[in-house]
C-alpha atoms as an extended CHARMM CRD file, in Angstrom:
* protein
*
        99  EXT
         1         1  MET       CA              0.1500000000        0.1930000000        0.2150000000  PROA      1               0.0000000000
         2         2  SER       CA              1.0320000000        3.3560000000       -1.1990000000  PROA      2               0.0000000000
         3         3  SER       CA              0.5060000000        6.6660000000        0.8480000000  PROA      3               0.0000000000
         4         4  PRO       CA             -0.8840000000        9.5240000000       -1.3870000000  PROA      4               0.0000000000
         5         5  GLN       CA              2.8740000000       11.2590000000        0.0330000000  PROA      5               0.0000000000
         6         6  SER       CA              5.1450000000        8.2340000000       -1.4030000000  PROA      6               0.0000000000
         7         7  GLN       CA              6.6170000000        8.2100000000       -5.0510000000  PROA      7               0.0000000000
         8         8  ARG       CA              6.8430000000        4.7800000000       -7.7000000000  PROA      8               0.0000000000
         9         9  VAL       CA             10.7070000000        4.2300000000       -8.2320000000  PROA      9               0.0000000000
        10        10  THR       CA             11.7750000000        1.6110000000      -10.8520000000  PROA      10              0.0000000000
        11        11  VAL       CA             15.0770000000       -0.1840000000      -10.1110000000  PROA      11              0.0000000000
        12        12  GLU       CA             16.6800000000       -3.1080000000      -11.4960000000  PROA      12              0.0000000000
        13        13  LEU       CA             17.2830000000       -5.9020000000       -9.2610000000  PROA      13              0.0000000000
        14        14  LEU       CA             18.2930000000       -9.2630000000      -10.7190000000  PROA      14              0.0000000000
        15        15  SER       CA             18.3440000000       -7.8350000000      -14.0150000000  PROA      15              0.0000000000
        16        16  LYS       CA             14.3740000000       -7.1100000000      -13.8340000000  PROA      16              0.0000000000
        17        17  GLU       CA             12.5690000000       -3.9770000000      -13.0570000000  PROA      17              0.0000000000
        18        18  HSD       CA             10.7150000000       -3.6380000000       -9.8870000000  PROA      18              0.0000000000
        19        19  GLU       CA              8.5620000000       -0.8570000000       -8.9600000000  PROA      19              0.0000000000
        20        20  PHE       CA              8.7750000000       -0.0120000000       -4.8090000000  PROA      20              0.0000000000
        21        21  SER       CA              6.8590000000        2.7780000000       -3.5370000000  PROA      21              0.0000000000
        22        22  CYS       CA              9.2290000000        4.9830000000       -1.5140000000  PROA      22              0.0000000000
        23        23  PRO       CA              9.0660000000        8.6650000000        0.3020000000  PROA      23              0.0000000000
        24        24  PRO       CA              9.4780000000       11.5660000000       -1.5370000000  PROA      24              0.0000000000
        25        25  GLY       CA             13.1380000000       12.3640000000       -1.8600000000  PROA      25              0.0000000000
        26        26  GLN       CA             14.4230000000        8.9540000000       -0.9900000000  PROA      26              0.0000000000
        27        27  GLU       CA             13.9840000000        8.1040000000       -4.7670000000  PROA      27              0.0000000000
        28        28  ASN       CA             17.7120000000        8.4770000000       -5.0490000000  PROA      28              0.0000000000
        29        29  ALA       CA             18.7010000000        6.6960000000       -1.6950000000  PROA      29              0.0000000000
        30        30  LEU       CA             16.3250000000        3.6310000000       -3.5510000000  PROA      30              0.0000000000
        31        31  VAL       CA             18.5060000000        3.3860000000       -6.3610000000  PROA      31              0.0000000000
        32        32  ALA       CA             21.2510000000        3.2840000000       -4.5110000000  PROA      32              0.0000000000
        33        33  ALA       CA             20.3130000000        0.5700000000       -2.2000000000  PROA      33              0.0000000000
        34        34  ALA       CA             19.2460000000       -1.7590000000       -5.3370000000  PROA      34              0.0000000000
        35        35  GLN       CA             22.4540000000       -0.8940000000       -6.9560000000  PROA      35              0.0000000000
        36        36  HSD       CA             24.3180000000       -1.8670000000       -3.6500000000  PROA      36              0.0000000000
        37        37  LEU       CA             22.3240000000       -5.1990000000       -3.7180000000  PROA      37              0.0000000000
        38        38  ASN       CA             23.4470000000       -5.9140000000       -7.3940000000  PROA      38              0.0000000000
        39        39  ASP       CA             26.7580000000       -5.4590000000       -6.3300000000  PROA      39              0.0000000000
        40        40  LEU       CA             26.9150000000       -7.7630000000       -3.6280000000  PROA      40              0.0000000000
        41        41  VAL       CA             24.9310000000      -10.2690000000       -5.4430000000  PROA      41              0.0000000000
        42        42  ASP       CA             27.6890000000      -10.2120000000       -8.2980000000  PROA      42              0.0000000000
        43        43  GLN       CA             30.8020000000      -10.0020000000       -5.3350000000  PROA      43              0.0000000000
        44        44  MET       CA             28.5780000000      -13.4090000000       -3.9840000000  PROA      44              0.0000000000
        45        45  LYS       CA             28.5540000000      -14.8360000000       -7.1290000000  PROA      45              0.0000000000
        46        46  GLN       CA             31.9880000000      -14.1360000000       -8.0000000000  PROA      46              0.0000000000
        47        47  ARG       CA             33.5180000000      -15.3700000000       -4.2290000000  PROA      47              0.0000000000
        48        48  SER       CA             31.3230000000      -18.7750000000       -4.6500000000  PROA      48              0.0000000000
        49        49  SER       CA             30.4220000000      -21.2490000000       -6.8470000000  PROA      49              0.0000000000
        50        50  VAL       CA             26.7700000000      -20.2630000000       -6.4950000000  PROA      50              0.0000000000
        51        51  ARG       CA             25.2430000000      -19.0820000000       -9.9780000000  PROA      51              0.0000000000
        52        52  ASN       CA             21.7530000000      -19.5410000000       -9.0710000000  PROA      52              0.0000000000
        53        53  GLU       CA             20.8390000000      -15.7310000000       -8.7270000000  PROA      53              0.0000000000
        54        54  GLN       CA             17.9410000000      -16.6640000000       -6.5060000000  PROA      54              0.0000000000
        55        55  LYS       CA             20.9040000000      -18.2310000000       -3.6060000000  PROA      55              0.0000000000
        56        56  ALA       CA             23.4280000000      -15.6680000000       -4.6230000000  PROA      56              0.0000000000
        57        57  LEU       CA             20.7940000000      -12.7560000000       -3.3920000000  PROA      57              0.0000000000
        58        58  LEU       CA             20.0570000000      -14.8360000000        0.0420000000  PROA      58              0.0000000000
        59        59  MET       CA             23.9840000000      -15.0360000000        0.5630000000  PROA      59              0.0000000000
        60        60  ALA       CA             23.4580000000      -11.3270000000       -0.1770000000  PROA      60              0.0000000000
        61        61  ALA       CA             20.9880000000      -10.6250000000        2.3180000000  PROA      61              0.0000000000
        62        62  LEU       CA             22.3390000000      -12.6050000000        4.7040000000  PROA      62              0.0000000000
        63        63  HSD       CA             25.6420000000      -10.8120000000        4.5780000000  PROA      63              0.0000000000
        64        64  LEU       CA             23.5880000000       -7.2780000000        4.6420000000  PROA      64              0.0000000000
        65        65  SER       CA             21.7890000000       -8.9840000000        8.4020000000  PROA      65              0.0000000000
        66        66  HSD       CA             24.7050000000       -9.4420000000        9.8840000000  PROA      66              0.0000000000
        67        67  GLU       CA             26.5270000000       -6.4990000000        8.8180000000  PROA      67              0.0000000000
        68        68  LEU       CA             23.3780000000       -5.1320000000       10.2480000000  PROA      68              0.0000000000
        69        69  LEU       CA             23.2960000000       -6.9820000000       13.0890000000  PROA      69              0.0000000000
        70        70  GLU       CA             27.1710000000       -5.9860000000       13.8770000000  PROA      70              0.0000000000
        71        71  ALA       CA             26.7500000000       -2.4880000000       13.1790000000  PROA      71              0.0000000000
        72        72  GLN       CA             23.9330000000       -2.5740000000       16.0440000000  PROA      72              0.0000000000
        73        73  SER       CA             26.1120000000       -4.1950000000       18.5650000000  PROA      73              0.0000000000
        74        74  GLN       CA             28.9220000000       -1.2800000000       17.8770000000  PROA      74              0.0000000000
        75        75  GLN       CA             26.7100000000        0.8390000000       18.6610000000  PROA      75              0.0000000000
        76        76  ALA       CA             25.0550000000       -0.2810000000       21.6950000000  PROA      76              0.0000000000
        77        77  LYS       CA             29.0860000000       -0.5230000000       22.9830000000  PROA      77              0.0000000000
        78        78  GLN       CA             29.5140000000        3.2970000000       22.0320000000  PROA      78              0.0000000000
        79        79  GLU       CA             26.5140000000        4.1030000000       23.5880000000  PROA      79              0.0000000000
        80        80  GLN       CA             27.2910000000        2.0730000000       27.1260000000  PROA      80              0.0000000000
        81        81  GLN       CA             31.0660000000        3.7090000000       26.8100000000  PROA      81              0.0000000000
        82        82  HSD       CA             29.6150000000        7.3980000000       26.8480000000  PROA      82              0.0000000000
        83        83  ASP       CA             26.8280000000        6.7120000000       29.0550000000  PROA      83              0.0000000000
        84        84  SER       CA             30.0880000000        5.7670000000       31.3350000000  PROA      84              0.0000000000
        85        85  LEU       CA             31.7940000000        8.5140000000       30.4180000000  PROA      85              0.0000000000
        86        86  ILE       CA             29.0600000000       10.9010000000       31.3030000000  PROA      86              0.0000000000
        87        87  ASP       CA             28.4170000000        9.5050000000       34.4340000000  PROA      87              0.0000000000
        88        88  LYS       CA             32.2160000000        9.5540000000       35.5180000000  PROA      88              0.0000000000
        89        89  LEU       CA             31.7420000000       13.4920000000       34.6330000000  PROA      89              0.0000000000
        90        90  SER       CA             28.3520000000       14.1770000000       36.3900000000  PROA      90              0.0000000000
        91        91  GLN       CA             30.4550000000       12.2250000000       38.9090000000  PROA      91              0.0000000000
        92        92  TYR       CA             33.5490000000       14.3160000000       39.3330000000  PROA      92              0.0000000000
        93        93  LEU       CA             31.3590000000       17.7150000000       38.4280000000  PROA      93              0.0000000000
        94        94  ASP       CA             29.0020000000       16.9430000000       41.4350000000  PROA      94              0.0000000000
        95        95  GLN       CA             32.3170000000       16.3180000000       43.9590000000  PROA      95              0.0000000000
        96        96  THR       CA             34.2190000000       19.8170000000       43.0810000000  PROA      96              0.0000000000
        97        97  HSD       CA             31.1330000000       21.8470000000       42.9060000000  PROA      97              0.0000000000
        98        98  SER       CA             30.5630000000       20.0290000000       46.4920000000  PROA      98              0.0000000000
        99        99  THR       CA             33.5630000000       20.8720000000       47.8150000000  PROA      99              0.0000000000
């Protein structure tokens, strides 16, 4: 379902054209994402014995999912480090103001 504000964009995936709905202003991002996925599928086909495009697409999806989970884990670690530093700074400031 597309909302009245969404745009229809045609992209090529696996050598076939597909039409997707996306918010206005995000058309270039959708095209770039499709190109990135096509490139990743090509890489999967080159790196392995897989020649079936559907299997290469699944491998690319798993690769992207893994990268996303890794990035989310790294972000969570960084947020914990920032929170810890903020707590230490707050404690330090509290101590210096109370003396």
